[in-house]
C-alpha positions as CSV (number, residue, x, y, z in Angstrom):
1,M,0.0,0.0,0.0
2,K,2.8,2.4,0.9
3,S,4.5,2.0,-2.5
4,H,1.2,2.6,-4.3
5,L,0.6,5.8,-2.2
6,L,4.1,7.0,-3.1
7,V,3.4,6.5,-6.8
8,L,0.0,8.3,-6.5
9,A,1.5,11.2,-4.7
10,C,4.2,11.6,-7.4
11,L,1.5,11.5,-10.2
12,L,-0.5,14.2,-8.4
13,L,2.5,16.5,-8.0
14,A,2.9,19.1,-10.8
15,G,6.1,18.7,-12.6
16,C,6.7,15.2,-11.5
17,G,8.8,13.1,-13.9
18,G,7.6,10.1,-15.9
19,A,7.6,6.5,-14.9
20,G,11.3,6.2,-15.7
21,D,12.0,8.6,-12.8
22,V,10.2,6.4,-10.1
23,Q,12.6,4.3,-8.1
24,A,11.7,1.3,-6.0
25,T,12.4,1.6,-2.3
26,D,12.2,-0.7,0.6
27,P,9.1,0.3,2.6
28,G,10.7,-1.1,5.7
29,A,13.9,0.7,5.5
30,E,14.4,3.6,8.0
31,P,16.0,6.8,6.8
32,S,19.4,7.4,8.4
33,A,18.8,11.3,8.5
34,Q,16.0,13.0,10.3
35,P,13.1,14.1,8.1
36,G,13.7,17.5,6.6
37,A,17.3,17.4,7.5
38,E,19.4,20.3,6.1
39,A,22.1,19.7,3.4
40,M,25.5,18.5,4.5
41,P,28.2,21.4,4.8
42,T,30.4,21.6,1.8
43,D,33.5,23.3,3.4
44,I,35.8,22.6,6.4
45,P,35.2,25.3,8.9
46,P,38.1,27.7,9.3
47,A,39.7,28.2,12.7
48,D,39.5,31.3,14.7
49,G,43.0,31.9,16.1
50,T,45.9,29.5,16.3
51,V,45.4,25.8,16.3
52,A,47.7,22.8,16.6
53,T,47.6,19.1,15.7
54,R,45.9,17.0,18.4
55,A,48.6,14.3,17.6
56,L,51.7,14.0,15.5
57,G,51.0,14.3,11.8
58,T,53.1,13.3,8.8
59,V,54.4,16.1,6.6
60,L,55.0,14.9,3.1
61,D,56.6,17.0,0.4
62,T,56.7,15.7,-3.2
63,G,56.8,19.2,-4.6
64,S,54.8,21.2,-2.0
65,P,54.4,20.2,1.6
66,E,51.2,18.7,2.9
67,L,50.2,17.7,6.5
68,C,48.6,14.3,6.6
69,L,46.4,13.8,9.5
70,G,44.8,10.4,8.4
71,A,46.0,7.2,6.9
72,V,49.6,7.1,5.6
73,A,50.6,4.3,3.2
74,E,53.7,2.5,4.6
75,S,55.8,2.6,1.4
76,W,59.1,4.2,0.7
77,P,58.6,7.0,0.4
78,P,55.3,7.0,2.2
79,Q,52.2,8.3,0.4
80,C,49.2,10.3,1.7
81,R,47.1,13.3,0.9
82,G,46.9,16.2,3.3
83,I,46.3,19.8,4.1
84,P,48.6,22.2,2.2
85,L,51.2,24.0,4.4
86,R,52.2,27.6,3.9
87,D,55.6,28.9,5.2
88,W,57.0,25.4,5.8
89,D,60.8,25.6,6.0
90,W,62.7,22.3,5.7
91,S,66.1,24.1,6.1
92,S,65.2,24.9,9.7
93,L,64.5,21.2,10.4
94,D,67.8,19.6,9.1
95,G,68.5,16.2,10.5
96,V,64.9,15.5,11.7
97,F,63.3,14.3,8.5
98,E,63.7,11.5,5.8
99,R,64.5,12.0,2.1
100,S,64.2,9.9,-0.9
101,G,65.1,11.6,-4.2
102,D,63.0,14.8,-4.4
103,T,60.5,13.6,-1.6
104,R,61.0,14.6,2.0
105,W,58.9,13.7,5.0
106,G,58.7,13.4,8.7
107,E,56.5,13.4,11.8
108,F,55.8,16.7,13.4
109,F,53.5,18.5,15.9
110,V,52.4,21.5,13.9
111,A,50.7,24.8,15.0
112,G,49.5,27.7,13.0
113,T,46.4,29.3,11.5
114,F,43.9,27.4,9.3
115,D,41.6,29.1,6.9
116,G,39.6,26.0,6.0
117,T,41.8,24.9,3.1
118,A,45.5,25.4,4.2
119,M,47.5,25.9,7.3
120,T,50.0,28.7,7.7
121,V,52.7,27.4,9.9
122,R,53.9,29.1,13.0
123,Q,55.6,26.3,14.8
124,A,56.8,22.7,13.9
125,V,58.1,20.4,16.5
126,P,59.7,17.1,15.2
127,A,58.5,13.8,16.9
128,A,61.8,13.2,18.7
129,L,61.5,16.6,20.5
130,H,57.8,16.7,21.1
131,S,56.6,16.2,24.6
132,P,52.7,15.5,24.5
133,V,50.8,17.2,27.2
134,S,48.6,14.6,29.0
135,E,45.0,15.8,29.2
136,P,42.5,14.4,31.7
137,P,40.3,12.0,30.0
138,G,36.8,13.5,29.3
139,P,33.5,11.8,29.8
140,E,32.9,8.8,27.5
141,P,30.1,9.6,25.1
142,D,26.8,7.9,25.8
143,P,25.9,4.9,23.7
144,G,23.8,5.5,20.7
145,D,20.7,3.6,19.7
146,A,21.3,3.3,15.9
147,S,20.9,-0.2,14.4
148,A,23.7,-1.8,12.5
149,G,21.9,-1.0,9.2
150,E,21.4,2.7,10.2
151,L,25.1,3.0,11.2
152,E,26.2,1.6,7.8
153,S,24.0,4.0,5.9
154,M,25.1,6.9,8.1
155,A,28.8,6.0,7.7
156,E,28.4,6.0,3.9
157,E,26.9,9.4,3.9
158,L,29.5,10.8,6.4
159,G,32.2,9.7,4.0
160,D,31.4,12.8,2.1
161,L,31.7,15.2,5.2
162,P,34.3,17.9,4.5
163,G,37.7,17.0,6.0
164,V,36.5,13.6,7.2
165,L,39.5,11.3,8.3
166,T,37.9,8.2,9.9
167,V,34.4,6.9,10.6
168,V,34.2,4.2,13.3
169,P,31.0,2.5,14.6
170,T,31.0,2.4,18.4
171,D,28.3,1.3,20.8
172,G,25.4,2.3,18.5
173,R,26.9,5.5,17.4
174,L,29.6,6.7,14.9
175,D,32.9,8.2,16.1
176,V,34.1,10.5,13.3
177,S,37.4,12.3,13.2
178,V,37.7,15.3,10.9
179,V,40.4,17.9,10.0
180,H,38.8,20.7,11.9
181,D,35.4,21.4,13.5
182,D,34.6,24.5,15.4
183,G,31.2,23.0,16.5
184,T,29.6,23.7,13.2
185,L,29.8,20.1,11.9
186,Q,28.9,18.5,15.2
187,A,25.8,20.8,15.4
188,W,24.8,19.7,11.8
189,A,25.3,16.1,12.7
190,D,23.0,16.5,15.8
191,R,20.3,18.1,13.8
192,T,20.5,15.6,11.0
193,Y,20.9,12.3,12.8
194,G,19.8,13.1,16.3
195,P,22.0,14.1,19.4
196,G,24.5,11.4,20.4
197,Q,24.3,9.4,17.1
198,V,27.5,10.9,15.7
199,V,30.4,12.2,17.8
200,L,33.0,14.3,16.0
201,E,36.7,14.8,17.1
202,S,38.7,17.6,15.5
203,A,42.4,16.8,14.5
204,F,43.1,20.6,14.9
205,V,42.5,22.0,18.4
206,P,42.7,25.6,19.7
207,V,45.9,26.8,21.3
208,G,45.8,28.8,24.5
């Protein structure tokens, strides 16, 4: 009955396409997004002020330096795609990076300003000299109530989120890491999927 009603509604709407535009759907399938959800953001939010990497990142330079915050292929030289870096100076980092032909790379803690597309570097600390500051663990997010099928559908959609790095199902929710979020992406996810269904973590964090 539901499928007949959908077809009938389509036929009654002015400007509705022909029969070739009607797609079959599973009446029992639940939508992953809330009804009337707004469109996904299309850009990574810029940072207000100085930010730094939450953890060490790989800086790879095959012609222009990039900061890789996600997966890095363990080849020689390594391979990855990252955030373009401005004002990166290898000459000040002599002896703390690897080189193969014209490719240079190393692991660094990086701080600077981020405009949503590239980082302007203010500080770069090599892995050997970086002393991570231990932060008290925050409260564990509450478990979500999404089904396995809903999580799979949500994960597929969130693969298009600007700056997404990883999407991991955990306790009925999705833990998602992104390049940067100033709260904008988390607010969109809460409105779209419901509070607690998606928990975002930003790879860039404010300094000071």
